[in-house]
Structures are given as C-alpha cells and as structure tokens.
N, C-alpha and C positions, 0 to 999 in steps of 0.2 A: 606691921608685918609687910614685906614686899616680896615680890618674885623676881628671881635673880637668875639670868642665864649664866651658866659657866661652860666655858667652850672648852672643848679637850677634856672634860672633867675626870678621865683616867689618868691623866698625867701626874707627873710628881707633885707640882704646885697646885693645880687645879683641883685635884682630888682632895686637898687639904682645904683649900677655899670652900669647896662645896661642904665639907664636913663641918666647918667652922660656922658657915651660915646656918645649916640646919639646926645646929645645937642652939643657935641664938634665934630659933624659932621662924626664920624666914622659910619661904618656899623656893625650893631649889629645882631648876631645870637643867639636867646634866646633857650637855651637848657631846655628841660623838660622830666621828666620821664613818664609823662602822654602822652595821645595822642596829638601830636602835632597840634596846631591852626595855624592860620595866624600869620606869622612871628617867628614862633617856628620850632625847630627841636627835634626829639626824640633822647634822649640819656640817657641810664640807666646805672649807673655805678655798680649797683648792679649785673646786668645780663650781662653787656657787650653790651647790643644791641645799635646799632646807633653810636658806636663810629668812625668808619672809615667815615661813610658818614657825620657826624656832623662836624667834622674836617677837610673836604676837603676844600682848598682854603681859610683857617682861617690862618690870620698871628698871632694872640695870643690869648690866652685862660684864663680865670679865672675859677677855680674850687675849689671845697671843697668836703670833704666826706660826704656822705648823713647822715643826723642825725638819730640816732637810731641803728648805726652799730659801733661795736669796732674793727673790722678788717680793719680799715683805709688803712693800706698798700697794702691789697689784692685787696681793690676797686680802688685805684689811681694808681697804678704801670701799670696797663693795659692803662689808660688813657694816660700817658706820652709815653708808647709804640706806641700808635696810633698817638700821636701828633708828634712823631718823623717820623713816616711812611708818615705822611701828609705834612712833611716841615714845620710845624709851628714854629715860630721863638722864641716865649717867652711864658711861662707858669707862671702865679701868682697863687700860691696855698695859700688858707686862712687856716690857721691851727688854733692853740690855745696857749695863753700865758701859758707857763710851759711845752709845748710839748717836748723841748728839754732838759728836765731834765734826762731824761733815754733814751740811744740809743735803748734799748729794747722795748720801748712803740710802739705799732703799728703805731701811728701818727708821731712819730719821725722817724721810718723806712720810711714812705712815704716822710716825707721831705728829708731825706738822699737819698733816691731813686731819686728824683727829682734833687737835686744838682748833682749828679752822672750821669745823664741821657744823658748829652750832649747839652740839651736844654738850651737856656738863661733863666734864672728864677729868681723869688722873692717869699720869704715866708713872710706872714704876720700873726703875731700870736696875735690877740686881746684878751684883757681882758673881763671881763664879760660885755655883751651887756645891755645897759639901756633899750632896748626895750623889755627885758625879763619880765620887770615888768607888761607890759599890754599884755603880751602874755603867756609865760609858766607860771609865778606866779600869773595870774590873779583869778584864782579860788579862793584862799584866800581872794583876794580883794573882789570879788564879794559875796562871801559867809559869811564872817567875818570881813570885813573892816581891813583886816590884811594881812601884808608880812609874810608868813611863812616858815622859812628857817633854817636849822642848821648850822647857820653861826656865832653865837654869836655877840660880838660886834667888830669884825675884821673890818678892813678899806679896802675899795676896790676902786681902781681906775677906775670906770666904763667908758665905752667908748660907744658913740653914735654911732649906725650902720651906720650913715650917713657920719661919719668921716671915718670909716673904708672903705667905698665904694670910699670915694674921694681918700684916698691913693692907693687903689686898681687900679683905673682908671688912676691915674698919672703914677704908674708904668708900667701899659700895655702899655702906649702910649709915654713914654721918655726912655732915655738911661742913665740918670743920676745915677741910683741906682741899676744897673744890679748886678744879682748873689749875692743877700744879702737878709738877714732876718732881720725882724723887729718886736719887741715886741710893740704893739700898745695900749696906754692906754688913758683915759682923763687927764684933767690937775688937778683934784682934787681927794683927796683919802678920802672917807667919809664912815661912818657906815651906815647900813641899818635903824637904827633908824633914822638918819638924813635924808636918802633918805624918809621915811615915812612923816617926818617933811614937806619935801619939796613938796612931791605930796600932802598933806594935804592942802597946801596952795593954790596949782594950781587947785586942784579940787573943793576946797571950802567945804570940808568935812574931818572930822577926821578918818585918817588911822594911824596904829601902826604898828610896828614891833613886832613879837613874836618868839622867839628862840625855835625851836623845835628840838627833837633827830632825828637821821637818821632813826630809827625804826618807829618814828611817821609820817616821810614822805615817806617811802617805799610804803606803801598800796596804797597812792595816786598815786604815779608814775605808779605803776602796772595797777591800775584801768584806768589810763589814755591810756594805750595800750602800753606802752613802754615795750620792751623786759626785761626779768629780768636781763640780763648781762649788758643792757646800763642802767638800772635803778641803779645798783651797781656802774657801771663807774661814773655815774653823782653824786651819793653820796660820792663817793672818791675824785672826784675834788671839791665837795663842803667842804669836810675836809680840803684840802687844802687851800682853800679860808679862813675858820675859823681859820687856823693856821699861817694866815697873808701873805700867799705867794702871794695874789692879791692886795697887797697894794702899790708896787713902782709905781713910774710915769716915763714914758719916754717921750723923746722930739720928737719923731719921728712924729707924725702927722703934727706938724707945720713944722718941717724941709722939709718935703716932699710935703707938700700941700700949705704952706705959710700961712695957717689959723689956729688960736688957736683951740684946740679941744672944742666941745660945753660942756657946764655945765649941770648936773642934773636938775638945775631949767629950763634951755632954753629946755631940752628934755620933761620937764613936761608941760610946757606951750604949746609947739607946738603938743603933743600927747595927750592934755586933753580928746579930743572926743574920743579918743581910748579905754578910760578905761570903765570897767562895771558901770552900775548905783549902787547906795550905796545899801547895804544890809539893809534889814529890821532890826531894833534893837529894 
C-alpha cells in the first residue's frame, strides 16, 4: 500500500484517479487549491503554497497544470523540485497529445523537466476528452441544441476521462512502464457530426454540429472568464484538431490497463443525465 498525492482531485480526471486508487487500497491525499476540507490538503501550483507540506510522506504523485494558464513549465517545475526534496519515488504528469511537437512549447518544457528531474516518471498525453461535451461545450447544447466548434469535419479519437484515469492509476502503482510517455486516445476516430448523432440517440432529442470560426468562438471564451492568452491558446489547439492532428489512434489504453477504451456511445449512455435540458425551439 502506497500513499499517493492527487493534485486537483476535484477535477474530471483526477477525481477518478483518486477513486480508483482508493478502491485498490492505496492511501490517497487529495490536493486542492481551495481551502482544504476533510481528506484534503491545500496545494496551489500557481502560488507554490503548500507544496512541501502536501508532498511530505508521499510515495507517488499525479499532477497536471491548472487550466487557464499557458506557462505550464513555470507552474510544474517547482512541484518536481518539491517532490524531490520530499523523497517522492514517482510522478505521473498529465500533459496533452501534441505537446511534444515543439520543445519550445511550455507544456513540452514541463515534460522535459520531469524527465531530467531524477524522479521516476510517466507522462500521459490524452487526446480531447469526451467529457468536454457536457462541460466545456455545454453552452451551445443548452442554448442552441448544437455543438459549436471551429473544427470542421476533422476526425478525432476522443478519449473518456475514465480511461485516462485508469492508465494513470496503473502507472502510479506499477513498475512495468516506468520513465515512458504515452499518447492516449480512444479506439475510434470520428467527426463532431457523428458525435452529435450519437448524443442525439442517447439523449432522445436532436443535436447538431455547427462549424464556426475562431472569431465567432473567441467572445464566448472571454465571456466565460478565460484569460485572453489562454483563449488564444485554446483556439490554436482547436485549429490543430481541425487540421487532422487529433485523428490518430494509439493502443496504449488497452496495453496498460488491459481494457479496451470506451466508445463515444458508452460515454453518451453513461453521462446522459449530465447534459443540460433541451433548449426551447
């Protein structure tokens, strides 16, 4: 039995990582940037508050850069340094598919810093989450019964956050894949129009996909409170998706966990109740 720090433990992936670790009898220390409640520890990667305290007595840690920030290397490198001071044996970093395209990108710098830290490490780079449809993209579904994104007819190998978490939990508690990075995808590559059709069937109402321009999307991102630089970052990676860079399928989910990745149809069925009520038409 090991003690694992899960940073951002209320997040989509991290909450499932924590649950899986607890069900396999590991001690989980749930990190939060908010005021810590029962079973939680305060850790703020933006300010550096709580790093040493949260990592004391920890065997392994799961970490990712807080959303909304584009200086991922500046936020994550102090975490690695604190983990080294605390004697942590392994750190698993959740990055993003495509982060390794340029060594000058901040997220890639964060990956490389972990590789060079002297810690035992894993990097997982998931593709676009299926769960984005009922969270980040829910406004268009709620107001227009539409998925509104600037991605055209590009195919994407969407991945269920539960599969990402299963990979992370396995890597944190086994030694079979140490010091390796893995691009994680689902097992099918489909368009957003096909996603809309699947969701329509699961929800019992018509949804459609509408291709929009980055200029049409930008005001909504800013109105939602995203910093301007992060909004531009999101539009850039959506342009990569539109260009086909999120299409490929990798075998790593099944190779690491022993289970095939979930399909969009399974996601739609399981998360039916998480979608907003239909918009009036």
